C-alpha positions as CSV (number, residue, x, y, z in Angstrom):
1,K,46.7,424.8,56.3
2,S,50.3,425.5,57.4
3,F,50.5,422.1,59.1
4,L,49.6,420.4,55.8
5,T,52.2,422.5,54.0
6,V,54.9,421.6,56.5
7,T,53.9,417.9,56.4
8,S,53.9,417.9,52.6
9,L,57.3,419.6,52.5
10,A,58.7,417.1,55.1
11,F,57.3,414.2,53.1
12,A,58.7,415.6,49.8
13,L,62.1,416.0,51.5
14,M,62.1,412.5,52.8
15,V,61.1,411.0,49.5
16,G,63.6,413.2,47.6
17,G,66.4,412.4,50.1
18,G,65.6,408.7,50.0
19,S,65.6,408.8,46.1
20,Y,68.9,410.6,46.1
21,V,70.6,408.2,48.5
22,L,69.4,405.2,46.5
23,S,70.6,406.7,43.2
24,Q,74.0,407.5,44.7
25,I,74.4,404.4,46.8
26,D,77.4,403.1,44.7
27,K,79.2,406.4,45.2
28,L,78.4,406.6,48.9
29,A,79.3,402.9,49.7
30,K,82.7,402.8,47.9
31,P,84.7,405.2,50.2
32,M,83.0,403.6,53.2
33,A,84.0,400.1,52.1
34,E,87.5,401.3,51.4
35,R,87.7,402.8,54.9
36,I,86.3,399.8,56.7
37,A,88.6,397.4,54.8
38,S,91.6,399.5,55.4
39,D,90.9,399.9,59.1
40,A,90.2,396.1,59.4
41,L,93.4,395.0,57.5
42,G,95.7,397.8,58.8
43,V,96.8,398.6,55.2
44,R,95.4,400.8,52.5
45,V,92.7,399.2,50.5
46,T,91.3,400.8,47.3
47,I,88.4,400.0,45.1
48,G,88.2,401.1,41.5
49,A,84.5,400.8,41.1
50,M,81.5,399.4,42.9
51,A,78.0,398.6,41.7
52,I,75.2,397.7,44.1
53,S,71.9,396.1,43.2
54,L,69.6,396.2,46.1
55,Q,66.9,394.5,44.2
56,E,69.1,391.6,43.3
57,K,71.0,391.7,46.7
58,R,74.3,391.8,44.8
59,V,77.5,393.9,44.9
60,D,80.0,393.9,42.1
61,V,83.5,395.3,43.0
62,H,86.2,396.0,40.5
63,N,89.9,396.8,40.7
64,I,90.5,395.9,44.4
65,R,94.0,396.7,45.7
66,I,95.2,395.6,49.1
67,G,98.3,397.3,50.3
68,N,101.4,395.5,51.5
69,A,102.4,395.2,55.1
70,G,105.1,397.5,56.4
71,G,108.7,396.5,55.7
72,F,107.9,394.8,52.4
73,S,108.9,396.1,49.0
74,K,105.9,395.4,46.7
75,P,103.2,398.0,46.6
76,H,100.4,395.5,47.0
77,A,99.9,392.2,48.8
78,V,96.8,391.3,46.7
79,T,95.0,392.7,43.7
80,I,91.7,391.5,42.4
81,D,90.2,392.4,39.1
82,N,86.6,391.8,40.1
83,A,84.5,390.2,42.7
84,R,80.7,389.6,42.9
85,V,78.9,388.9,46.2
86,G,75.3,387.8,46.2
87,L,73.4,387.8,49.4
88,Q,70.8,385.2,50.3
89,S,69.7,386.7,53.6
90,V,70.7,388.4,56.8
91,A,69.4,387.6,60.3
92,E,70.7,388.4,63.7
93,G,74.0,386.6,64.1
94,L,73.9,385.0,60.6
95,I,74.9,386.2,57.1
96,D,73.9,383.8,54.3
97,F,75.8,384.4,51.1
98,K,74.3,383.0,48.0
99,T,77.5,383.4,46.0
100,V,81.0,384.8,46.1
101,Q,82.9,385.0,42.8
102,V,86.4,386.2,42.7
103,N,88.3,386.6,39.4
104,G,91.7,387.9,38.4
105,T,93.5,387.6,41.7
106,Q,97.2,388.4,41.9
107,V,98.9,387.5,45.2
108,F,102.3,389.1,45.7
109,L,104.0,386.8,48.2
110,E,107.2,388.2,49.6
111,V,109.5,385.9,51.7
112,K,112.0,387.4,54.2
113,P,114.0,385.8,57.0
114,S,111.5,387.3,59.4
115,G,108.5,385.8,57.6
116,T,106.1,386.6,54.8
117,N,104.1,389.7,53.9
118,L,100.9,387.7,54.0
119,H,101.7,386.5,57.6
120,A,102.5,390.2,58.5
121,L,99.2,391.3,56.9
122,R,97.3,388.6,58.8
123,E,99.0,389.7,62.1
124,G,97.9,393.3,61.4
125,I,94.2,392.4,61.0
126,K,92.2,394.3,63.6
127,G,89.0,393.0,65.0
128,S,90.0,390.5,67.7
129,E,89.5,393.2,70.3
130,A,86.1,394.0,68.9
131,R,85.2,390.2,69.0
132,E,86.3,390.0,72.6
133,A,84.3,393.1,73.5
134,T,81.0,391.6,72.3
135,D,79.2,388.4,73.3
136,K,77.6,388.1,69.9
137,V,78.9,385.4,67.6
138,M,78.5,386.1,63.9
139,K,77.9,383.0,61.8
140,V,78.3,382.7,58.0
141,I,76.9,380.5,55.3
142,L,78.6,380.5,52.0
143,R,76.6,378.5,49.5
144,E,78.9,378.9,46.5
145,F,82.5,380.2,46.2
146,T,84.3,380.4,42.9
147,L,87.9,381.5,42.3
148,G,89.2,382.0,38.8
149,N,92.3,383.3,37.0
150,T,94.5,383.4,40.1
151,Q,98.2,383.8,40.2
152,I,100.8,383.8,43.0
153,N,103.9,385.9,42.3
154,P,106.6,384.8,44.8
155,S,109.6,387.0,45.7
156,V,112.3,385.8,48.0
157,T,114.4,388.4,49.9
158,L,116.7,386.2,51.9
159,L,120.1,387.6,50.6
160,S,118.9,389.8,47.8
161,E,115.5,390.3,46.3
162,Q,114.7,387.7,43.7
163,D,111.3,387.5,41.8
164,M,110.4,383.9,40.9
165,E,108.2,382.6,38.2
166,P,104.5,383.1,38.8
167,I,102.4,380.2,39.9
168,E,99.0,379.7,38.2
169,I,96.3,378.4,40.5
170,A,93.6,376.2,38.9
171,P,90.1,377.6,39.0
172,M,88.0,376.2,41.8
173,S,84.4,376.1,42.9
174,L,83.4,375.2,46.4
175,R,79.8,374.8,47.7
176,G,78.0,374.5,50.9
177,F,80.2,376.1,53.5
178,G,78.3,376.1,56.8
179,V,75.0,374.9,55.3
180,K,74.8,371.7,57.4
181,E,76.0,373.5,60.6
182,D,73.6,376.4,60.1
183,G,76.6,378.6,59.6
184,F,80.3,378.6,60.7
185,V,81.7,381.2,63.1
186,A,83.1,384.1,61.0
187,S,86.1,384.7,63.2
188,E,87.4,381.1,62.7
């Protein structure tokens, strides 16, 4: 009898715990995503809100802020109003994205005699050591990518800081990245 009670209690805790995790997945995933992105880029990354639909294999992310590289004056290198990522499937060594939609992107490009903030940000990206440490190659298929409402805000700091007129980027939609090749290598 006591074995049945303990088993029933353990089962109830597992079901209850699983239900709690599923109901709180947005709140649990947001700080983890911020930490992983910040660690990978080497700058602070914040997310305003995140909504995950496991049933639809979709993540909606709002108010993304990517900090600027050290030595540059603007608070952010990139801001994004919203992004939606839809997953087709995941297999060992392959992630197949159904769709990636990015809207409301502001790129704050700073130019100095030593280079640009985007180049400095790229140089600060961590992960090459991790790629070298593993023999596994991660491939990606991106079936549809859309980019809308994008603006580049250039600022030149050669003699004194001077903000230039923003540059509007036309909306774009690209399809079929890596489909024919059964994925492209993610690190490339």
